[in-house]
C-alpha positions as CSV (number, residue, x, y, z in Angstrom):
1,M,-144.1,-33.7,-3.6
2,T,-142.0,-36.5,-5.1
3,T,-140.9,-39.5,-2.8
4,T,-138.3,-41.8,-3.6
5,V,-139.0,-45.5,-2.6
6,F,-136.4,-48.2,-3.0
7,F,-137.9,-51.6,-3.4
8,A,-137.3,-55.3,-3.8
9,T,-139.9,-57.9,-4.8
10,N,-140.6,-61.6,-5.4
11,R,-143.3,-61.0,-7.8
12,V,-142.9,-62.4,-11.4
13,V,-142.1,-59.6,-13.9
14,T,-143.8,-60.3,-17.2
15,G,-142.6,-57.4,-19.2
16,P,-140.0,-54.6,-18.9
17,A,-138.9,-54.0,-15.3
18,D,-139.5,-50.2,-15.6
19,V,-143.2,-50.7,-16.5
20,L,-145.5,-50.8,-13.4
21,G,-148.0,-53.1,-15.1
22,S,-145.3,-55.9,-15.6
23,Y,-145.4,-56.8,-11.8
24,S,-147.8,-59.6,-11.4
25,N,-149.2,-61.4,-8.4
26,S,-147.4,-64.7,-9.1
27,I,-144.4,-65.7,-7.2
28,V,-141.0,-66.3,-8.6
29,T,-139.1,-69.6,-8.3
30,P,-139.1,-70.7,-4.6
31,T,-135.3,-71.0,-4.1
32,D,-133.7,-68.8,-6.7
33,P,-132.2,-65.6,-5.0
34,A,-131.3,-64.1,-8.4
35,A,-135.2,-64.0,-9.4
36,L,-135.9,-61.1,-7.2
37,T,-136.2,-57.8,-8.8
38,Y,-134.8,-54.6,-7.2
39,G,-135.1,-51.0,-8.1
40,V,-136.0,-47.4,-7.3
41,A,-139.6,-45.9,-7.7
42,Q,-140.8,-42.3,-7.6
43,V,-144.2,-41.6,-6.1
44,D,-146.0,-38.2,-6.6
45,G,-148.9,-36.7,-4.8
46,I,-148.5,-37.9,-1.3
47,D,-150.3,-35.7,1.2
48,V,-150.3,-36.8,4.9
49,D,-152.8,-34.1,5.9
50,T,-155.5,-35.4,3.5
51,N,-154.4,-38.9,3.6
52,A,-153.6,-38.9,-0.2
53,Q,-151.7,-42.1,-1.2
54,G,-150.0,-40.9,-4.2
55,T,-149.3,-42.5,-7.4
56,V,-146.3,-44.2,-8.8
57,T,-144.9,-42.1,-11.6
58,S,-141.6,-43.9,-12.6
59,L,-139.4,-47.1,-11.9
60,G,-135.7,-47.2,-12.7
61,D,-132.4,-48.7,-11.7
62,T,-133.9,-52.1,-11.8
63,N,-131.7,-55.2,-11.4
64,Q,-132.1,-58.8,-10.8
65,G,-130.7,-60.5,-7.7
66,D,-129.6,-57.5,-5.8
67,F,-129.6,-53.6,-5.9
68,A,-127.6,-52.1,-8.6
69,A,-124.0,-51.1,-7.4
70,P,-125.0,-47.2,-7.5
71,V,-128.1,-47.7,-5.6
72,R,-126.3,-49.8,-2.9
73,S,-124.0,-46.8,-2.6
74,D,-126.9,-44.3,-2.4
75,L,-128.6,-46.4,0.3
76,S,-125.3,-46.7,2.3
77,T,-124.5,-43.1,2.2
78,A,-128.0,-41.5,2.5
79,G,-127.2,-40.0,5.7
80,Q,-130.6,-40.9,7.3
81,N,-132.1,-43.6,9.2
82,L,-133.2,-46.5,7.1
83,L,-137.0,-47.9,7.2
84,V,-137.7,-51.3,5.7
85,F,-141.4,-51.9,5.0
86,V,-143.4,-55.1,4.5
87,H,-147.0,-54.5,3.4
88,G,-150.0,-56.6,4.4
89,F,-152.6,-58.4,2.4
90,D,-154.8,-56.8,-0.3
91,N,-151.9,-54.7,-1.7
92,T,-150.9,-54.5,-5.4
93,F,-147.2,-53.8,-6.2
94,S,-148.2,-50.2,-6.7
95,D,-150.0,-50.2,-3.4
96,A,-146.7,-51.6,-1.7
97,L,-144.8,-48.6,-3.2
98,T,-147.2,-45.9,-2.5
99,R,-147.7,-47.1,1.3
100,G,-144.0,-47.1,1.6
101,A,-143.9,-43.6,0.5
102,F,-146.8,-42.5,2.7
103,N,-145.0,-44.0,5.7
104,R,-141.8,-42.1,4.9
105,E,-143.8,-38.9,4.7
106,W,-145.6,-39.1,7.8
107,M,-142.6,-40.1,9.7
108,A,-140.6,-37.0,8.3
109,A,-143.7,-34.8,9.2
110,S,-143.6,-36.0,12.9
111,G,-141.6,-33.2,14.0
112,I,-138.8,-35.8,15.2
113,P,-135.9,-35.2,13.0
114,A,-134.4,-38.7,13.5
115,A,-137.7,-40.2,12.2
116,A,-136.9,-39.0,8.7
117,A,-135.8,-42.0,6.9
118,T,-134.9,-43.5,3.6
119,V,-137.6,-46.2,2.7
120,I,-137.3,-49.7,1.2
121,A,-140.4,-51.5,0.5
122,F,-140.5,-55.3,0.0
123,S,-143.5,-56.4,-2.0
124,W,-144.6,-60.0,-1.9
125,P,-147.4,-61.1,-4.4
126,S,-150.6,-60.3,-2.6
127,L,-153.6,-60.5,-4.9
128,G,-154.5,-56.8,-4.1
129,R,-158.2,-57.2,-4.4
130,L,-160.6,-55.2,-2.2
131,V,-162.1,-57.0,0.7
132,S,-165.6,-58.3,-0.2
133,T,-167.6,-60.9,1.7
134,P,-168.0,-63.5,-1.1
135,V,-164.4,-63.7,-2.0
136,L,-162.9,-62.8,1.3
137,Q,-162.0,-66.3,2.5
138,E,-160.7,-67.6,-0.9
139,D,-158.6,-64.5,-1.6
140,Y,-157.4,-64.1,2.0
141,L,-156.1,-67.7,2.0
142,K,-154.5,-67.1,-1.2
143,D,-152.6,-64.2,0.1
144,Q,-151.7,-65.9,3.4
145,A,-150.2,-68.8,1.3
146,M,-148.2,-66.4,-0.8
147,A,-146.8,-64.4,2.3
148,G,-145.7,-67.9,3.8
149,Q,-144.1,-68.8,0.7
150,S,-142.1,-65.5,0.6
151,G,-140.2,-66.4,3.7
152,F,-137.0,-67.5,1.6
153,H,-137.1,-64.4,-0.6
154,L,-137.7,-62.0,2.3
155,M,-134.7,-63.8,4.0
156,T,-132.7,-63.4,0.9
157,F,-133.6,-59.7,0.7
158,F,-132.4,-59.3,4.4
159,S,-129.0,-61.0,3.5
160,R,-128.5,-58.7,0.6
161,L,-129.4,-55.7,2.7
162,Q,-127.3,-56.8,5.8
163,P,-124.0,-55.1,4.7
164,I,-126.0,-51.8,3.9
165,L,-127.7,-51.9,7.4
166,D,-124.3,-52.3,9.1
167,T,-122.9,-49.5,7.2
168,V,-125.9,-47.3,8.0
169,R,-125.5,-48.1,11.6
170,Q,-121.8,-47.4,11.6
171,R,-122.4,-44.0,10.3
172,G,-124.6,-43.3,13.4
173,Q,-128.1,-43.8,11.9
174,R,-130.7,-46.3,13.0
175,T,-132.5,-49.1,11.1
176,T,-136.2,-50.1,11.5
177,L,-138.4,-52.8,10.1
178,L,-142.0,-52.0,9.8
179,A,-144.3,-55.2,9.1
180,H,-148.0,-54.6,8.7
181,S,-150.8,-57.1,8.7
182,M,-150.0,-60.3,6.8
183,G,-146.5,-58.9,6.3
184,N,-145.8,-60.3,9.7
185,H,-146.7,-63.8,8.4
186,A,-144.0,-63.3,5.8
187,L,-141.6,-62.1,8.4
188,E,-142.1,-65.2,10.5
189,A,-141.2,-67.4,7.6
190,A,-138.2,-65.2,6.8
191,V,-136.9,-65.4,10.4
192,E,-137.3,-69.1,10.3
193,S,-135.6,-69.4,6.9
194,W,-132.8,-67.2,8.2
195,F,-131.7,-69.7,10.7
196,V,-132.5,-72.7,8.6
197,H,-130.1,-71.5,6.0
198,G,-127.2,-71.2,8.6
199,N,-127.3,-67.5,9.0
200,G,-126.1,-66.6,12.5
201,E,-127.6,-64.0,15.0
202,G,-126.7,-60.5,14.8
203,L,-128.3,-57.0,14.7
204,L,-130.2,-56.3,11.6
205,F,-132.5,-53.7,12.9
206,D,-132.5,-51.5,16.1
207,D,-136.3,-51.8,16.1
208,V,-138.7,-54.1,14.6
209,V,-142.4,-52.8,14.6
210,L,-145.2,-55.4,14.2
211,A,-148.3,-53.4,13.4
212,A,-151.6,-55.1,13.4
213,A,-149.9,-58.4,13.1
214,D,-151.8,-61.1,11.3
215,C,-150.1,-64.1,12.7
216,R,-150.8,-66.3,15.7
217,Y,-150.4,-64.7,19.0
218,D,-148.0,-67.6,20.2
219,T,-145.5,-66.8,17.5
220,F,-142.7,-66.0,19.9
221,E,-143.2,-69.2,22.0
222,H,-141.9,-71.9,19.6
223,A,-138.6,-73.7,19.7
224,Q,-135.8,-71.4,19.0
225,G,-135.8,-70.4,15.2
226,V,-139.3,-71.4,14.6
227,Q,-141.7,-68.7,13.4
228,M,-140.7,-65.4,15.3
229,S,-138.9,-67.0,18.3
230,G,-135.6,-66.1,16.8
231,L,-136.5,-62.5,16.1
232,D,-135.0,-61.2,19.3
233,R,-131.6,-62.5,17.9
234,L,-131.8,-60.0,14.9
235,T,-133.2,-56.9,16.6
236,G,-132.6,-54.6,19.5
237,R,-136.2,-54.2,20.3
238,T,-139.5,-55.5,19.1
239,S,-142.6,-53.2,19.4
240,T,-146.1,-54.8,18.9
241,Y,-148.9,-52.6,18.2
242,F,-152.4,-54.3,18.8
243,S,-156.0,-53.4,18.9
244,N,-159.1,-55.3,20.0
245,V,-161.2,-53.3,17.6
246,D,-159.3,-54.4,14.5
247,Q,-162.1,-55.8,12.5
248,V,-160.1,-57.3,9.8
249,L,-158.2,-59.3,12.4
250,H,-161.4,-60.6,13.9
251,L,-162.3,-62.0,10.4
252,S,-158.8,-63.3,10.2
253,Q,-159.3,-65.2,13.4
254,F,-162.6,-66.7,12.1
255,V,-160.9,-67.8,8.8
256,N,-158.0,-69.2,10.8
257,L,-160.4,-71.5,12.8
258,G,-160.3,-69.4,15.8
259,A,-156.6,-68.8,16.2
260,Q,-156.2,-65.5,18.0
261,R,-153.9,-63.0,16.1
262,L,-150.9,-61.3,17.4
263,G,-152.5,-57.9,16.4
264,Q,-155.5,-58.5,18.5
265,D,-154.2,-58.4,22.0
266,G,-150.5,-58.8,21.6
267,P,-148.7,-62.0,22.5
268,R,-149.9,-64.4,25.0
269,D,-148.5,-63.7,28.4
270,R,-147.3,-60.3,27.2
271,A,-147.4,-58.9,30.8
272,D,-144.8,-61.5,31.9
273,P,-141.5,-59.5,32.2
274,A,-139.3,-62.7,32.3
275,Q,-140.8,-63.7,28.9
276,Y,-140.9,-60.2,27.5
277,P,-138.4,-57.9,29.3
278,G,-139.3,-54.2,28.9
279,A,-135.9,-53.3,27.4
280,R,-136.3,-55.6,24.5
281,Y,-140.1,-55.7,23.9
282,R,-142.7,-52.9,23.8
283,M,-146.3,-53.6,24.0
284,V,-148.6,-50.9,22.6
285,D,-152.4,-51.3,23.1
286,C,-154.2,-49.1,20.4
287,T,-157.7,-50.4,21.4
288,L,-159.1,-47.1,22.7
289,V,-157.4,-44.8,20.3
290,R,-160.1,-42.8,18.4
291,D,-158.3,-40.0,16.6
292,Y,-159.0,-41.7,13.3
293,D,-162.1,-42.8,11.4
294,V,-162.6,-46.5,12.9
295,D,-164.5,-48.2,10.2
296,F,-163.9,-51.8,9.0
297,L,-160.7,-51.3,6.9
298,N,-159.3,-48.2,8.8
299,S,-159.5,-50.3,12.0
300,H,-156.7,-52.3,10.6
301,Q,-154.7,-49.3,9.3
302,Y,-154.4,-47.3,12.5
303,Y,-150.7,-47.4,12.5
304,R,-150.8,-44.8,9.7
305,Q,-154.3,-43.5,10.1
306,S,-154.0,-42.4,13.8
307,P,-151.9,-39.3,14.4
308,S,-151.1,-40.6,17.9
309,V,-150.0,-44.1,16.9
310,R,-147.9,-42.5,14.1
311,A,-146.3,-40.2,16.7
312,D,-145.6,-43.2,18.8
313,I,-143.9,-45.1,16.1
314,A,-141.8,-42.1,14.9
315,A,-140.5,-41.5,18.6
316,A,-139.6,-45.2,18.8
317,M,-137.9,-45.2,15.3
318,G,-136.2,-41.9,16.2
319,G,-134.4,-43.9,19.1
320,L,-136.1,-41.7,21.8
321,A,-136.8,-43.1,25.2
322,P,-139.9,-45.3,24.9
323,P,-142.8,-43.1,24.8
324,P,-146.1,-43.8,26.8
325,A,-148.9,-45.6,25.1
326,P,-150.6,-43.5,22.3
327,A,-153.0,-41.0,23.7
328,I,-156.5,-42.0,24.0
329,V,-158.6,-39.4,22.3
């Protein structure tokens, strides 16, 4: 099986843009929108049943500053819902593309026709190192800094994507943003940058899925336009998936001097309907879900490892009535 993944990245490209090894873990010039690289990747070997992540086999149609015109046309007329994916920490450029491809395939296999989607992955310059105790704190903090510094670039990517998102919705399809782990920290910075740079409110995404979010649990509570306080001005609904058995986020809380993470128990006062009205916010507690191997790393990856959580996300993405919380099995 070959899966197409459209991509954008603020990684420094050190060689030919169609060579996978050219994508470094350094960040481009902070305020240069033209420095971002856009393109199309092919990923082979995805198998949802065996959890095979696949391999990037080719890169093409690369362009600086925006998708090439033919690619923009393809995205606008694909005839499917559009899924934008922002990865978490400990992901190489290749990881970001294969994770995006895997997400596309499990949604397509969900049995919900509307969950089939064209996927675009945004890759910020995570180090992509495996978690190991001696280097965890140093490497984690480097990734956290890179995610925060990617806010302007992710905001720029959203602005380039906005006309495509508008066209897709005009054609009757839906648009979804899925941010995992530390990708939510990059999203915080992007939402803040969006309003700082004078962009107004407007519907970018029908649904934003915050999965195992590695950012503070009070991110929605700041003054308008700070961190994720302005996210509700850019989306129809925000769906927060959280788990108290997420071992990676427990370590993150420790590294962040005890600051509770959004992905541990959702936002503070999440049960307050005045602050989080049900029509605009979904709170999905995945703590007791046991239909996947709950080890250290997988406890942070339940959004794609658990069949019941995947089914819940697919239903929400397909625009169905809000399903009940994932089955506890």
